[in-house]
TIKEKE-198844 format. One line per 8 residues: their letters; for each residue x, y, z of N, C-alpha, C, O. Coordinates in Angstrom, 2 decimals, m for minus. Each point is the difference from the previous one (the first is absolute). Layout:
# TIKEKE-198844
a> X Y Z X Y Z X Y Z X Y Z ~ ...
END
This chain:
# TIKEKE-198844
xxxxxxxx> m170.13 m65.09 m98.67 1.36 m0.45 0.22 0.15 m1.41 m0.56 m0.79 m0.88 0.34 ~ 1.79 0.64 m1.20 0.18 m1.34 m0.58 0.47 m1.00 1.05 0.70 0.36 0.95 ~ m1.09 m1.62 m1.14 0.40 m1.03 0.97 1.47 m0.37 m0.21 0.51 0.04 m1.12 ~ 0.16 m0.39 2.21 1.41 m0.37 m0.06 0.11 m1.45 m0.43 m0.82 m0.83 0.41 ~ 1.79 0.53 m1.21 0.21 m1.37 m0.46 1.44 m0.40 0.28 0.87 0.84 0.23 ~ m0.64 m2.15 m0.25 1.35 m0.51 0.13 0.83 0.38 m1.22 m0.55 0.23 m1.07 ~ 1.83 m0.15 1.22 0.84 0.49 m1.07 0.05 m0.95 m1.19 m0.16 0.44 m1.14 ~ 0.39 m1.71 1.37 0.27 m0.89 m1.11 m1.26 m0.53 m0.68 m0.07 m0.01 m1.23
xxxxxxxx> m0.92 m0.42 1.99 m1.12 m0.72 m0.59 m1.27 0.82 m0.10 m0.97 m0.45 m0.60 ~ 0.93 1.61 1.16 m1.20 0.80 m0.04 m1.10 m0.50 0.91 m1.17 0.29 m0.24 ~ 1.51 m1.04 1.28 m0.97 m0.54 0.95 m0.32 1.09 1.01 0.91 0.65 0.52 ~ m2.19 m0.43 m0.23 m0.31 0.98 1.05 0.65 m0.39 1.32 0.06 m1.18 0.33 ~ 0.41 2.16 0.42 0.75 m0.28 1.22 m0.85 m0.75 1.03 0.52 m0.80 0.76 ~ m1.81 1.06 m0.74 m0.86 m0.70 0.97 m0.09 m1.49 m0.30 m0.27 m0.79 0.90 ~ 0.49 0.39 m2.15 m0.08 m1.42 m0.37 1.38 m0.66 m0.06 0.09 m1.18 m0.35 ~ 0.95 1.88 0.67 1.35 m0.56 m0.04 0.14 m1.05 1.09 m0.56 0.13 1.09
xxxxxxxx> 1.32 m1.18 m1.39 0.20 m1.09 0.95 1.22 0.29 0.86 1.13 m0.31 m0.39 ~ m1.34 0.88 1.52 1.07 0.24 0.95 m0.58 m0.18 1.40 m1.20 0.21 0.20 ~ 2.04 m0.59 0.75 m0.51 m0.21 1.36 m0.39 1.32 0.66 0.68 1.01 m0.15 ~ m1.77 m1.04 0.88 m0.47 1.18 0.72 0.76 0.15 1.31 0.50 m0.98 0.55 ~ m0.41 2.18 m0.06 0.62 0.23 1.31 m0.92 m0.53 1.09 m1.22 0.01 m0.13 ~ 1.83 m0.47 1.21 m0.80 m0.52 1.10 m0.74 1.14 0.70 0.29 1.18 m0.22 ~ m1.22 m1.55 1.06 m0.81 1.01 0.66 0.82 0.81 1.02 m0.35 1.14 0.31 ~ 1.43 m1.72 0.20 0.82 0.74 0.95 0.88 1.04 m0.69 0.46 0.95 0.63
xxxxxxxx> m0.23 m1.14 m1.93 0.75 0.95 m0.81 1.38 0.29 0.59 0.38 1.16 0.19 ~ 0.36 m2.22 0.09 1.36 0.17 0.52 1.04 m0.04 m1.12 1.20 m0.09 0.28 ~ m1.63 0.17 m1.50 0.93 0.04 m1.12 0.25 m1.35 m0.65 0.70 m0.07 m1.01 ~ m1.25 m1.00 1.56 0.17 m1.33 m0.56 m1.34 m0.52 m0.49 m1.05 0.33 0.56 ~ 1.09 m1.15 m1.60 m1.22 m0.64 m0.47 m0.16 m1.35 0.70 0.96 m0.54 0.55 ~ m2.17 0.02 m0.58 m0.23 m1.31 0.60 0.78 m1.09 m0.74 0.42 m0.99 0.60 ~ m0.23 1.19 m1.89 0.73 m0.98 m0.81 1.45 m0.13 0.45 0.57 m1.09 m0.05 ~ 0.04 2.18 0.49 1.39 m0.05 0.44 0.17 m0.72 1.32 1.08 m0.53 0.28
xxxxxxxx> m2.10 0.49 0.53 0.11 m0.58 1.34 m0.46 m1.45 0.06 0.05 m0.60 1.07 ~ m0.49 0.03 m2.19 m0.43 m1.40 0.01 1.21 m0.90 0.23 1.08 0.25 m0.53 ~ m1.28 m1.28 1.31 1.08 m0.94 0.25 0.09 m0.97 m1.17 m1.01 m0.52 m0.48 ~ 2.20 0.28 0.03 0.20 m0.92 m1.11 0.37 m1.38 0.54 0.38 m0.15 1.16 ~ m0.50 m0.82 m2.02 0.36 m1.37 0.37 1.52 m0.10 0.12 0.72 0.73 m0.67 ~ m0.23 m1.63 1.52 1.46 m0.16 0.09 0.53 m0.53 m1.34 m0.70 m0.72 m0.70 ~ 1.93 1.07 0.35 0.53 m0.43 m1.29 0.20 m1.51 m0.03 0.30 m0.63 1.01 ~ m0.46 0.07 m2.19 0.20 m1.43 m0.16 1.50 m0.30 m0.03 0.79 0.78 m0.53
xxxxxxxx> m0.43 m1.90 1.10 1.41 m0.39 0.04 0.35 m0.64 m1.34 m0.70 m0.91 m0.44 ~ 1.77 1.36 m0.22 0.39 m0.56 m1.30 0.74 m1.33 0.16 1.23 m0.03 0.05 ~ m1.98 m1.06 0.02 0.61 m1.30 0.24 0.84 m0.48 m1.18 1.02 m0.65 0.22 ~ m1.41 0.95 m1.45 0.78 m0.44 m1.15 1.38 0.67 m0.02 1.01 m0.65 m0.26 ~ m0.98 1.94 0.55 1.28 0.71 0.04 0.86 m0.50 1.15 1.22 m0.07 m0.11 ~ m1.86 m0.26 1.22 0.74 m0.53 1.14 0.57 m1.38 m0.32 1.14 m0.30 0.37 ~ m1.93 m0.52 m1.04 0.49 m1.32 m0.41 1.17 0.11 m0.97 0.98 m0.74 0.12 ~ m1.08 1.66 m1.07 1.10 0.21 m0.93 1.25 0.49 0.74 1.11 m0.43 m0.30
xxxxxxxx> m1.31 1.33 1.27 1.14 0.48 0.79 0.65 m1.12 0.78 1.22 m0.06 0.11 ~ m2.03 m0.84 0.45 0.55 m1.13 0.76 0.79 m0.94 m0.91 1.07 m0.48 0.37 ~ m1.60 0.23 m1.57 0.71 m0.88 m0.94 1.31 0.65 m0.43 1.03 m0.68 m0.05 ~ m1.05 1.97 m0.26 1.23 0.68 m0.38 1.02 0.00 1.14 1.20 m0.18 m0.22 ~ m1.69 0.39 1.43 0.89 m0.01 1.17 0.66 m1.37 0.16 1.21 m0.09 0.22 ~ m2.00 m0.98 m0.32 0.56 m1.35 0.20 0.97 m0.38 m1.11 1.06 m0.57 0.28 ~ m1.40 0.88 m1.53 0.92 m0.33 m1.10 1.29 0.81 0.12 1.09 m0.54 m0.17 ~ m1.22 1.83 0.46 1.20 0.83 0.15 0.86 m0.44 1.16 1.23 m0.02 m0.12
xxxxxxxx> m1.84 m0.32 1.24 0.77 m0.47 1.16 0.71 m1.32 m0.33 1.15 m0.20 0.38 ~ m1.84 m0.68 m1.09 0.62 m1.27 m0.40 1.20 0.24 m0.90 1.05 m0.61 0.19 ~ m1.19 1.51 m1.17 1.12 0.28 m0.90 1.17 0.64 0.73 1.16 m0.31 m0.31 ~ m1.42 1.19 1.25 1.09 0.63 0.75 0.69 m1.01 0.90 1.22 0.05 0.15 ~ m1.96 m0.97 0.46 0.61 m1.04 0.85 0.86 m0.93 m0.84 1.10 m0.37 0.41 ~ m1.61 m0.02 m1.60 0.79 m0.85 m0.89 1.27 0.72 m0.43 1.06 m0.61 m0.08 ~ m1.16 1.90 m0.19 1.17 0.78 m0.39 1.03 0.04 1.13 1.20 m0.14 m0.25 ~ m1.66 0.33 1.48 0.93 0.00 1.14 0.69 m1.34 0.15 1.20 m0.06 0.29
xxxxxxxx> m1.94 m1.02 m0.50 0.61 m1.33 0.09 0.99 m0.25 m1.14 1.02 m0.65 0.20 ~ m1.32 1.17 m1.40 0.94 m0.12 m1.11 1.29 0.77 0.28 1.09 m0.49 m0.25 ~ m1.24 1.70 0.77 1.20 0.79 0.29 0.81 m0.59 1.14 1.23 0.14 0.01 ~ m1.89 m0.80 0.93 0.72 m0.62 1.12 0.66 m1.31 m0.43 0.88 m0.50 0.71 ~ m1.28 m0.05 m1.83 0.60 m1.24 m0.49 m0.69 m1.24 0.52 0.53 m1.10 m0.15 ~ m1.68 1.23 0.76 m0.71 m1.17 0.52 m0.69 m0.78 m1.10 m0.24 m1.20 0.15 ~ m0.08 1.85 m1.25 m0.68 m0.65 m1.12 0.91 0.06 m1.22 0.63 1.03 m0.25 ~ m0.54 m2.11 m0.51 0.72 m0.13 m1.27 1.37 0.68 0.03 0.16 1.16 m0.37
xxxxxxxx> 0.79 m1.91 0.82 1.35 0.52 0.15 0.59 0.39 m1.36 m0.08 m0.77 m0.95 ~ 0.67 1.93 0.88 0.68 0.45 m1.21 m0.87 0.82 m0.95 0.54 0.70 m0.85 ~ m1.86 m0.77 0.98 m0.88 0.72 m0.92 m0.64 1.20 0.69 m0.71 0.77 m0.65 ~ 0.93 m0.60 1.94 m0.68 1.02 0.80 0.15 1.41 m0.52 m0.99 0.74 m0.01 ~ 2.17 m0.34 m0.42 0.23 1.36 m0.44 m0.68 0.32 m1.32 m0.39 1.14 m0.24 ~ 0.25 m2.14 m0.62 m0.58 0.23 m1.32 m1.52 0.17 0.07 m0.56 0.79 m0.77 ~ m0.11 m1.50 1.64 m1.46 0.04 0.04 m0.54 0.86 1.15 m1.20 0.27 0.05 ~ 2.05 0.15 0.85 m0.49 0.75 1.16 m0.50 1.39 m0.37 m1.03 0.45 0.51
xxxxxxxx> 1.74 0.24 m1.38 m0.39 1.37 m0.35 m1.34 0.03 m0.74 m0.84 0.82 0.35 ~ 0.59 m1.65 m1.36 m1.32 0.03 m0.65 m1.14 m0.35 0.95 m1.10 0.55 m0.12 ~ 1.34 m1.46 1.05 m1.05 m0.34 0.96 m0.26 1.17 0.93 m1.15 0.26 0.35 ~ 2.19 0.44 0.07 m0.17 1.17 0.86 m0.71 1.13 m0.75 m0.86 0.68 0.57 ~ 1.22 m0.48 m1.83 m0.64 1.03 m0.82 m1.48 m0.32 m0.21 m0.80 0.92 m0.13 ~ 0.43 m2.18 0.11 m1.41 m0.39 m0.12 m0.70 0.03 1.35 m1.16 0.39 0.08 ~ 1.83 m0.79 0.97 m0.63 m0.13 1.32 m0.37 1.32 0.65 m1.06 0.11 0.60 ~ 1.93 0.88 m0.70 m0.27 1.28 0.68 m1.22 0.73 m0.60 m0.84 0.45 0.77
xxxxxxxx> 0.72 m0.32 m2.11 m1.20 0.67 m0.53 m1.30 m0.77 0.24 m1.08 0.59 m0.05 ~ 1.16 m1.88 0.29 m1.20 m0.77 0.33 m0.33 0.15 1.48 m1.17 0.06 0.37 ~ 2.18 0.01 0.46 m0.18 0.07 1.45 m0.57 1.35 0.46 m0.90 0.04 0.84 ~ 1.39 1.06 m1.39 m0.38 1.34 0.48 m1.49 0.33 m0.17 m0.60 0.49 0.95 ~ m0.03 m0.74 m2.12 m1.44 0.28 m0.07 m0.83 m0.89 0.93 m1.03 0.43 0.51 ~ 1.49 m1.66 m0.29 m0.69 m0.88 0.93 0.02 0.53 1.41 m1.02 m0.05 0.70 ~ 2.16 0.57 m0.26 0.10 0.58 1.33 m0.90 1.23 0.10 m0.67 0.20 1.01 ~ 0.66 0.62 m2.05 m0.81 1.22 0.01 m1.49 m0.33 0.13 m0.70 0.61 0.81
xxxxxxxx> 0.20 m1.57 m1.60 m1.41 m0.35 0.05 m0.39 m0.67 1.32 m1.08 0.26 0.53 ~ 1.93 m1.10 m0.01 m0.31 m0.62 1.29 0.01 1.02 1.13 m0.80 m0.10 0.93 ~ 1.69 1.07 m1.01 0.01 1.06 1.01 m1.30 0.81 m0.04 m0.56 0.32 1.04 ~ 0.10 0.01 m2.25 m1.27 0.73 m0.13 m1.15 m0.82 0.55 m0.89 0.56 0.66 ~ 0.87 m1.86 m0.91 m1.09 m0.85 0.49 0.04 m0.08 1.52 m1.05 0.04 0.65 ~ 2.23 m0.16 m0.07 0.10 m0.06 1.47 m0.48 1.30 0.62 m0.69 m0.02 1.02 ~ 1.05 1.16 m1.61 m0.47 1.28 0.52 m1.51 0.11 m0.12 m0.65 0.58 0.87 ~ 0.09 m1.12 m1.94 m1.44 0.04 m0.19 m0.69 m0.86 1.04 m1.07 0.36 0.49
xxxxxxxx> 1.66 m1.50 m0.14 m0.61 m0.90 0.97 0.01 0.59 1.41 m0.94 m0.23 0.76 ~ 1.97 0.98 m0.41 0.03 0.59 1.34 m0.61 1.40 m0.01 0.04 0.70 1.02 ~ m0.59 m0.28 m2.17 m0.72 1.25 m0.18 0.87 1.22 0.31 m0.47 0.97 0.60 ~ 1.70 m1.02 m1.00 0.89 1.16 0.09 m0.24 0.82 m1.27 m0.10 m0.57 m1.08 ~ 0.02 1.89 1.18 m0.25 0.80 m1.19 1.14 m0.09 m1.00 1.16 0.21 0.35 ~ m1.50 m0.51 m1.60 0.99 m0.14 m1.04 0.26 1.31 m0.73 1.06 0.19 m0.59 ~ m2.03 0.69 0.62 0.10 1.18 m0.84 m0.50 m0.25 m1.40 0.14 0.86 m0.87 ~ m0.72 m2.04 0.64 m0.51 m0.38 m1.31 m1.49 m0.29 0.11 m0.48 m0.39 1.06
xxx> m0.24 0.58 m2.14 m1.41 m0.35 m0.06 m0.16 m1.26 m0.80 0.44 m0.05 m1.14 ~ m1.07 m0.95 1.70 m0.26 m1.24 m0.72 m1.41 0.07 m0.55 m0.98 0.13 0.74 ~ 0.89 m0.23 m2.04 m1.32 0.06 m0.64 m0.22 m1.21 m0.85 m1.06 m0.13 m0.62
END
């Protein structure tokens, strides 16, 4: 009877690198049950999110003050819309990243894998 080999490389099945079943034979390998290290916290992404949040919040506050007329009388309507158009897209990713970091710190499941 000819020996069985792997499909792609022609390696004999006995020499193939795959995890063996545990002695209890409950359908899981020992490799699947090993505990992994906790995921590393992405501090650079969190820092970027904080910077985006602060810049966006600053631009939105300045825009509100321009529209209210507290800053530079007479020019508020001309410069308020471009500042708002810049502030909102900067603010939203910052809020999203800070929210993810806060959930990670309190260990709430995100549904995401950090690798």
